[in-house]
C-alpha positions as CSV (number, residue, x, y, z in Angstrom):
1,M,-24.8,-12.6,-23.0
2,T,-27.2,-13.3,-25.9
3,A,-27.3,-12.1,-29.5
4,E,-30.5,-11.5,-31.4
5,R,-30.3,-11.2,-35.2
6,R,-31.8,-8.3,-37.1
7,N,-34.0,-5.9,-35.2
8,G,-35.5,-8.4,-32.8
9,G,-35.9,-7.0,-29.3
10,F,-34.2,-3.7,-30.0
11,P,-36.0,-0.5,-28.9
12,S,-37.5,2.0,-31.2
13,R,-35.5,5.0,-32.2
14,R,-37.2,7.2,-29.6
15,D,-35.9,4.8,-26.9
16,V,-32.3,4.8,-28.1
17,L,-29.9,6.7,-26.0
18,A,-27.8,9.5,-27.5
19,L,-25.1,6.9,-28.0
20,G,-24.2,5.5,-31.4
21,V,-21.8,7.7,-33.4
22,G,-19.8,4.6,-34.4
23,A,-20.6,0.9,-34.8
24,F,-23.0,0.6,-31.9
25,L,-26.4,1.8,-30.8
26,V,-27.3,1.5,-27.1
27,G,-30.9,0.7,-26.2
28,S,-32.5,2.5,-23.4
29,F,-35.8,2.2,-21.5
30,P,-39.1,4.0,-22.2
31,L,-39.2,7.3,-20.4
32,A,-42.5,6.7,-18.8
33,M,-41.3,3.5,-17.1
34,R,-38.1,4.8,-15.5
35,G,-37.5,4.6,-11.8
36,R,-35.8,6.9,-9.4
37,K,-32.4,6.6,-11.0
38,G,-31.9,8.4,-14.3
39,T,-29.4,8.0,-17.1
40,V,-27.0,10.8,-17.6
41,R,-25.3,11.1,-21.0
42,R,-22.2,12.9,-22.4
43,A,-20.4,12.9,-25.8
44,L,-17.0,14.5,-26.5
45,P,-14.3,14.2,-29.2
46,V,-11.4,12.1,-27.9
47,M,-8.9,9.5,-29.3
48,G,-9.7,10.3,-32.9
49,T,-13.4,9.6,-32.6
50,V,-16.4,10.7,-30.4
51,G,-16.3,9.3,-26.9
52,E,-19.8,8.6,-25.5
53,M,-20.8,7.7,-21.9
54,A,-24.1,6.9,-20.2
55,V,-24.2,6.6,-16.4
56,V,-27.2,5.4,-14.3
57,H,-27.2,7.3,-11.1
58,A,-29.6,9.1,-8.8
59,D,-27.4,12.2,-8.6
60,A,-27.0,13.7,-12.0
61,R,-24.3,16.2,-10.9
62,Y,-22.2,13.4,-9.4
63,A,-22.6,11.4,-12.5
64,Q,-21.4,14.3,-14.6
65,K,-18.3,14.7,-12.4
66,A,-17.5,11.0,-12.7
67,M,-17.8,11.3,-16.4
68,D,-15.5,14.3,-16.4
69,A,-12.9,12.2,-14.7
70,A,-13.4,9.3,-17.1
71,F,-13.0,11.6,-20.1
72,Q,-9.9,13.1,-18.6
73,E,-8.5,9.6,-18.4
74,L,-9.3,9.0,-22.1
75,A,-7.4,12.2,-22.9
76,R,-4.4,11.0,-20.8
77,V,-4.3,7.6,-22.6
78,E,-4.5,9.4,-26.0
79,A,-1.5,11.6,-25.0
80,L,0.5,8.4,-24.3
81,L,-0.6,6.2,-27.2
82,T,-1.5,8.3,-30.3
83,R,0.8,8.3,-33.3
84,F,-0.6,11.6,-34.4
85,R,1.3,13.6,-31.7
86,A,5.1,14.0,-31.8
87,D,5.2,14.5,-28.0
88,S,3.3,11.3,-27.2
89,E,5.3,8.2,-26.1
90,I,4.4,6.5,-29.3
91,G,5.2,9.6,-31.3
92,R,8.7,9.8,-29.7
93,A,9.3,6.1,-30.3
94,N,8.4,6.4,-34.0
95,A,10.8,9.3,-34.3
96,G,13.8,7.8,-32.5
97,A,13.5,4.0,-31.7
98,H,15.2,3.0,-34.9
99,R,18.4,4.9,-33.8
100,A,18.5,4.2,-30.1
101,P,16.3,2.7,-27.3
102,E,13.4,5.1,-26.6
103,P,12.2,5.3,-23.0
104,V,8.5,4.7,-22.4
105,S,6.3,4.4,-19.3
106,S,5.5,1.0,-17.8
107,E,1.9,1.6,-18.9
108,T,2.9,2.1,-22.6
109,A,5.3,-0.9,-22.4
110,G,2.4,-3.0,-21.0
111,V,0.1,-2.1,-24.0
112,L,3.0,-2.9,-26.4
113,L,3.7,-6.2,-24.8
114,E,0.0,-7.1,-25.1
115,S,0.1,-6.0,-28.7
116,L,3.1,-8.3,-29.3
117,R,1.3,-11.2,-27.7
118,W,-1.6,-10.7,-30.1
119,A,0.7,-10.4,-33.0
120,E,2.5,-13.7,-32.2
121,G,-0.7,-15.5,-31.3
122,S,-2.4,-14.4,-34.6
123,G,0.5,-15.1,-36.8
124,G,0.8,-11.4,-37.7
125,A,-2.9,-10.8,-38.5
126,F,-2.7,-8.3,-35.7
127,D,0.4,-6.1,-36.2
128,P,1.0,-2.9,-34.1
129,C,3.8,-1.8,-36.5
130,L,1.9,-0.5,-39.5
131,A,2.2,3.2,-38.9
132,L,4.0,3.9,-42.2
133,A,1.5,2.0,-44.2
134,A,-1.3,3.8,-42.4
135,R,0.4,7.1,-43.1
136,L,0.8,6.1,-46.7
137,W,-3.0,5.4,-47.1
138,D,-4.1,8.2,-44.7
139,F,-7.9,8.0,-45.2
140,R,-8.4,11.4,-43.8
141,V,-7.1,13.0,-46.9
142,R,-6.3,10.4,-49.6
143,Q,-8.7,10.0,-52.5
144,T,-6.5,7.8,-54.7
145,P,-4.6,4.6,-53.9
146,P,-0.8,4.6,-53.6
147,S,1.2,3.3,-56.5
148,P,2.3,-0.3,-56.7
149,E,5.9,0.9,-56.3
150,E,5.0,2.6,-53.0
151,L,3.4,-0.6,-51.7
152,A,6.0,-3.0,-52.9
153,S,8.1,-2.8,-49.7
154,W,5.2,-4.0,-47.6
155,A,5.0,-7.5,-49.1
156,G,5.5,-10.3,-46.6
157,G,4.4,-8.5,-43.4
158,G,5.7,-9.5,-40.0
159,L,7.0,-6.1,-39.0
160,Y,6.1,-6.8,-35.3
161,R,9.1,-9.1,-35.2
162,A,11.4,-6.1,-35.4
163,L,9.8,-4.5,-32.3
164,E,11.5,-5.0,-29.0
165,V,10.2,-3.9,-25.6
166,D,13.0,-4.2,-23.0
167,T,14.4,-2.4,-20.0
168,F,17.5,-0.2,-19.7
169,R,18.7,0.8,-16.3
170,G,15.3,-0.1,-14.9
171,T,13.3,1.9,-17.4
172,P,11.2,0.3,-20.1
173,V,12.5,1.1,-23.6
174,V,11.3,0.5,-27.2
175,V,13.7,-0.5,-30.0
176,F,13.0,-0.9,-33.7
177,R,15.4,-3.4,-35.3
178,E,14.4,-2.5,-38.9
179,E,13.9,0.7,-40.9
180,G,10.5,1.3,-42.4
181,M,8.4,0.6,-39.4
182,G,6.5,2.6,-36.8
183,L,3.9,2.0,-34.1
184,D,0.2,2.4,-34.7
185,L,-1.9,1.2,-31.8
186,G,-5.2,1.9,-33.6
187,G,-6.2,-1.8,-33.2
188,I,-5.8,-1.9,-29.4
189,G,-5.3,1.6,-28.0
190,K,-9.0,2.6,-28.0
191,G,-9.9,-0.6,-26.3
192,Y,-7.3,0.1,-23.6
193,G,-8.7,3.6,-23.2
194,V,-12.2,2.3,-22.6
195,D,-10.9,-0.1,-19.9
196,R,-9.1,2.7,-18.2
197,A,-12.2,5.0,-18.3
198,V,-14.3,2.2,-16.9
199,D,-11.8,1.8,-14.0
200,V,-12.2,5.5,-13.3
201,L,-16.0,5.3,-13.2
202,R,-15.7,2.3,-10.8
203,A,-13.3,4.3,-8.6
204,W,-16.1,7.0,-8.4
205,G,-18.5,4.3,-7.2
206,I,-20.4,4.0,-10.5
207,R,-21.7,0.5,-11.1
208,N,-24.0,0.9,-14.1
209,A,-22.8,2.7,-17.2
210,V,-21.7,2.4,-20.8
211,V,-18.5,3.7,-22.3
212,N,-18.3,3.8,-26.1
213,L,-15.5,4.8,-28.4
214,G,-17.0,4.3,-31.9
215,G,-16.3,0.6,-32.4
216,D,-15.2,-0.2,-28.8
217,L,-17.7,-0.4,-26.0
218,Y,-17.9,-1.6,-22.4
219,A,-21.2,-2.1,-20.6
220,M,-21.0,-1.9,-16.8
221,G,-23.7,-3.5,-14.7
222,V,-27.2,-2.9,-15.9
223,S,-29.4,-0.3,-17.5
224,E,-32.1,1.7,-15.7
225,D,-34.6,-1.2,-15.9
226,G,-32.2,-3.6,-14.1
227,D,-31.6,-5.7,-17.1
228,P,-28.4,-6.1,-19.2
229,W,-27.7,-3.2,-21.6
230,K,-29.1,-3.7,-25.1
231,V,-26.4,-2.9,-27.7
232,G,-27.3,-2.9,-31.3
233,V,-24.6,-3.6,-34.0
234,R,-25.1,-1.0,-36.6
235,S,-25.8,-2.2,-40.1
236,P,-23.0,-1.7,-42.6
237,D,-25.5,-1.0,-45.3
238,D,-28.0,1.2,-43.4
239,P,-26.7,3.7,-40.7
240,A,-30.1,3.7,-39.0
241,G,-30.4,-0.1,-39.0
242,V,-29.3,-2.8,-36.6
243,V,-28.1,-6.3,-37.7
244,A,-27.7,-7.9,-34.3
245,T,-28.7,-7.0,-30.7
246,L,-26.4,-8.0,-27.8
247,R,-27.3,-8.0,-24.2
248,L,-24.3,-7.1,-22.1
249,S,-23.4,-6.8,-18.5
250,D,-19.8,-6.2,-17.3
251,R,-18.6,-7.2,-20.8
252,A,-16.9,-5.5,-23.7
253,V,-17.5,-5.6,-27.4
254,A,-15.5,-4.3,-30.4
255,T,-16.4,-4.1,-34.1
256,S,-14.1,-4.0,-37.1
257,G,-15.7,-3.0,-40.4
258,T,-15.0,-1.8,-43.9
259,Y,-17.8,0.8,-44.0
260,L,-16.6,3.4,-41.5
261,Q,-13.6,4.9,-43.3
262,Y,-13.0,4.5,-47.0
263,F,-12.8,6.2,-50.4
264,E,-13.8,5.0,-53.8
265,Y,-11.6,5.1,-56.9
266,G,-11.9,3.5,-60.3
267,G,-15.1,1.7,-59.2
268,R,-13.5,0.1,-56.2
269,R,-13.9,0.9,-52.5
270,Y,-10.6,1.2,-50.5
271,H,-11.3,0.8,-46.8
272,H,-9.1,1.6,-43.8
273,L,-8.5,-2.0,-42.5
274,L,-5.0,-2.8,-43.8
275,D,-3.7,-6.3,-44.4
276,P,-0.4,-6.6,-42.5
277,R,0.9,-8.9,-45.3
278,T,0.5,-6.4,-48.0
279,G,0.1,-2.9,-46.4
280,A,-3.0,-2.5,-48.5
281,P,-6.7,-2.7,-47.6
282,L,-7.7,-6.2,-46.8
283,E,-9.4,-8.0,-49.7
284,T,-12.5,-9.6,-48.1
285,A,-16.2,-10.1,-48.5
286,L,-16.7,-9.3,-44.9
287,K,-18.2,-5.9,-44.0
288,T,-18.4,-6.2,-40.2
289,L,-17.3,-8.5,-37.4
290,T,-17.9,-8.1,-33.7
291,V,-16.1,-9.8,-30.8
292,A,-17.2,-9.8,-27.1
293,A,-14.6,-10.2,-24.3
294,P,-14.0,-9.5,-20.6
295,T,-12.0,-6.4,-21.4
296,C,-12.3,-3.9,-24.2
297,M,-8.5,-4.1,-25.0
298,A,-8.9,-7.9,-25.7
299,A,-12.1,-7.3,-27.7
300,D,-10.4,-4.6,-29.8
301,A,-7.3,-6.7,-30.7
302,A,-9.4,-9.8,-31.2
303,A,-11.8,-8.0,-33.6
304,T,-8.8,-6.7,-35.6
305,A,-7.1,-10.1,-35.8
306,A,-10.3,-12.1,-36.6
307,F,-11.3,-9.7,-39.3
308,V,-8.0,-10.2,-41.1
309,L,-8.1,-14.0,-40.6
310,G,-11.8,-14.5,-41.3
311,P,-14.4,-16.0,-38.9
312,E,-13.3,-19.6,-38.9
313,A,-9.6,-19.0,-38.3
314,G,-10.5,-16.0,-36.1
315,R,-12.4,-18.2,-33.7
316,E,-9.4,-20.6,-33.4
317,V,-7.1,-17.7,-32.6
318,L,-9.6,-16.4,-30.0
319,G,-9.7,-19.8,-28.4
320,R,-5.9,-19.8,-28.0
321,V,-5.1,-16.1,-27.3
322,A,-8.2,-15.0,-25.4
323,P,-10.3,-17.9,-24.1
324,G,-12.8,-15.5,-22.6
325,A,-13.5,-13.8,-26.0
326,E,-16.1,-14.9,-28.5
327,L,-17.1,-13.9,-32.0
328,V,-20.7,-12.8,-31.7
329,H,-21.5,-11.4,-35.2
330,F,-20.1,-11.1,-38.7
331,G,-21.5,-10.4,-42.1
């Protein structure tokens, strides 16, 4: 994988696929040069964003069916892991795990255990237990910051230490050992969903494709021209611009940034990336940071942790927690 700064090597806008609602733009191949295989594209709302797929296949109908199955898998993962549904496994845990052990599937338990591994390995820079802080800020509706009194209880961080994932009579369970906590897997769940969608496409015999969930992307195989996929990291200052171009084949990337969700109040921008130590938006000069990794779940968690820690400390954590991951762009 290589990274090219600015717009070097990236296709013109007419050659860009209909992929790029979030942090990435995916480069295509001039129409006149395409071979027998075509690229079939689809975009649907899922997991709180727009899911986008592109599949290179000679049979467009078959490609569409494979993408149907992959989107169904994303919807299934969302039904397990979202905190926005009371009937999801995370929703039920948030409602009852502070009173009694809450049963979850082995799949959800696995994602939670991986979340705890990242929390421990990053010293709490990644914390899956910020649901109440995220609800307090709720960037979908809030236009003013919470009061200092509302934020006071968040000082110190480390809520993940009160999360236990155990078994009871052979069933995985979740236990909250403290009040004032809840699960929010926004820093890892979409990455896991992308990995599962990729698994489904592979089960359908698809070898060359892209799955993109806003800031989480996996590039399978190669594009129509037989070369690695060109993925442009969107500029935080210009939605039509690209600040780096990545060439990806069977590799994931994830981007964290302060420019995707925010509100402005009193001359200050309040973005959605919360500092686990304060429960408030992270105070940083960084606008965007991108990590590449073998899996999208690893890239997702790594980008979240590295953004909180900063590039230098983030690289050190990646080297310990996910040796196959690398920080490929920040600014």
